[in-house]
N, C-alpha and C positions, 0 to 999 in steps of 0.2 A: 506492499501499499504504502502510494507518495503520502511524504511528512506533510505535503499543505492540500490531503484530501480533508474536504471538509468532515466526514466522519474525525479527523484526526485532529485537527483543529476544535469542533465540537467538544471531545472525550480531553483533552486537554484544557481547555476551561473549566465544563466539570470538573475535575479532579484539582487543578486550583484553587477552585470556590473551594470545596468540598475539605483541603487542607487549612486554609484561609479560617473558615469556621473550629477546626479541630476536632472533623465528622470521621470514623471509622468509614469504611463501605458497607460495612451491614447496618450501621447507622441511617447514611445516608440512601439508604433502598427503602431502611420501614420509613421515614418520613416523606418518598414518591411511593410509597404502594408499590414497589418493585423488589426483585429479590436481588441479594448482594450478589452472585456470578451476573443479574444481565449490568449492576452498574459498571463494575469492573470491566467486562467486554465493551463496554461505550467508552470509555477511560483509557481501553483498547484502539479506540478506535475500528473493535472489532464487527459492532451490533450497527444497521437499519435505522434509525429508529421513525417514527410515527412523528406530525407535528402534534398529535396527544400528545405522546411520550413527553417530548420535547418541553410541552404545556406543564406538562404534572412536575415533570425533574424540574421546571424554570420555579413554580407556584411554593414547591420546597424551600428553596432557597428567597422567597421572596419577589421574584423578578417575575416579568413577562417575559414568554418568549421570546421577542426579537430582544429583551437585553441579556438572557441568557447565549444568542446567536451571537449577541455585538453589533446587532444591525442597528445604523445608527442615520437619520437624516427622518427626514417626513414619510409617514405612510405613506403608501402607494394605493 
């Protein structure tokens, strides 16, 4: 997988947010309503997430899906 792929970028962002909060993968998964191994796979860029899952993860961090993805600027 290319280092600049969307999955890799999202995985790095998720790991960074999780570590900033001092959350384990297990605790993060609980907050998101997902399985621990799924969170690990997302962080490694191995999973294709649905937009609903992006929103679930973002919500657990108090963010919008756009904020989690790092989307800036006006809404389309």
